[in-house]
C-alpha positions as CSV (number, residue, x, y, z in Angstrom):
1,M,0.0,0.0,0.0
2,F,2.7,2.4,1.0
3,A,6.2,2.6,-0.6
4,D,8.0,2.6,2.7
5,E,6.1,0.8,5.5
6,A,6.8,-1.1,8.7
7,R,4.6,-3.5,10.6
8,V,3.9,-2.9,14.3
9,L,2.1,-5.0,16.8
10,M,0.2,-2.9,19.4
11,V,-1.4,-4.2,22.6
12,L,-4.2,-1.9,23.5
13,P,-6.9,-1.8,26.2
14,R,-10.2,-3.1,24.9
15,D,-12.0,0.2,25.7
16,L,-9.6,2.1,23.5
17,V,-10.2,-0.3,20.6
18,D,-13.9,-0.1,21.1
19,R,-13.8,3.7,21.0
20,A,-11.7,3.5,17.8
21,R,-14.2,1.1,16.3
22,G,-16.9,3.7,17.1
23,L,-14.9,6.4,15.3
24,A,-14.4,4.1,12.3
25,G,-18.1,3.4,12.2
26,R,-19.0,7.1,12.3
27,A,-16.5,7.9,9.7
28,T,-17.7,5.1,7.5
29,M,-21.3,6.4,7.7
30,S,-20.5,10.0,7.2
31,M,-18.0,9.5,4.3
32,K,-19.9,6.5,2.8
33,L,-16.5,4.8,2.4
34,P,-15.1,1.8,4.4
35,V,-12.9,3.0,7.3
36,S,-10.9,0.3,9.1
37,L,-9.4,0.3,12.5
38,Q,-6.0,0.5,10.9
39,I,-7.0,3.7,9.1
40,V,-8.2,5.2,12.3
41,F,-5.1,4.3,14.3
42,R,-2.8,5.5,11.5
43,A,-4.7,8.9,11.4
44,L,-4.7,9.2,15.2
45,I,-0.9,8.5,15.4
46,E,-0.2,10.9,12.6
47,E,-2.3,13.7,14.1
48,G,-0.7,13.2,17.5
49,L,2.8,13.3,16.1
50,K,2.0,16.7,14.5
51,R,1.6,18.1,18.0
52,P,4.7,16.9,19.8
53,T,4.6,19.7,22.4
54,D,0.9,19.5,23.1
55,P,0.6,19.3,27.0
56,A,-2.3,16.8,26.8
57,L,-0.3,14.4,24.5
58,L,2.8,14.6,26.7
59,A,0.6,14.0,29.8
60,N,-0.9,10.9,28.2
61,V,2.6,9.6,27.2
62,T,3.8,10.3,30.8
63,R,0.8,8.5,32.4
64,Q,1.3,5.5,30.2
65,A,5.0,5.2,30.8
66,E,4.5,5.5,34.5
67,T,1.8,2.8,34.4
68,V,4.1,0.4,32.5
69,R,6.9,1.1,35.0
70,R,4.6,0.4,37.9
71,I,3.3,-2.9,36.4
72,R,6.8,-4.1,35.7
73,S,8.0,-3.1,39.1
74,E,5.1,-5.0,40.8
75,S,5.7,-8.1,38.7
76,R,9.3,-8.2,39.8
77,R,8.3,-7.9,43.5
78,R,5.5,-10.6,43.5
79,P,7.1,-13.9,44.3
80,E,4.1,-16.0,43.1
81,L,4.9,-15.0,39.6
82,R,8.5,-16.5,39.9
83,T,9.7,-20.1,39.6
84,T,12.1,-21.6,42.1
85,D,15.1,-20.7,39.9
86,G,14.2,-17.0,40.1
87,N,12.8,-16.7,36.5
88,R,9.3,-15.7,35.7
89,A,6.8,-18.5,35.5
90,P,5.7,-19.1,31.9
91,R,2.2,-18.0,31.0
92,P,-0.1,-20.6,29.5
93,R,-0.5,-20.0,25.8
94,S,-3.9,-19.7,24.2
95,T,-4.4,-21.3,20.8
96,A,-7.5,-19.2,20.1
97,G,-6.7,-16.6,17.4
98,S,-3.2,-17.8,16.8
99,R,-1.8,-17.6,13.3
100,R,-1.1,-20.7,11.3
101,S,1.8,-21.2,9.0
102,P,0.9,-21.1,5.3
């Protein structure tokens, strides 16, 4: 689609994805063109990057960075998430929604 592109995997909260779906639906209805989640996320990222000094954007980035730091810190302190050799216990893998090799 684009001459120079990169693929990115994002893990997002469900409520954020739901809000983006709502935006995609409203855009689809108003423009009478199909608007996917990918289009919405690409537009939101692009618009956000146009305002790198916006206080609201910086506050959001700060809040998310602190949340990630807190979650990682708590997981290191919780012994029930560790095995006897000090490593993290493996999480059970779900096969639902996994990709299959072609």
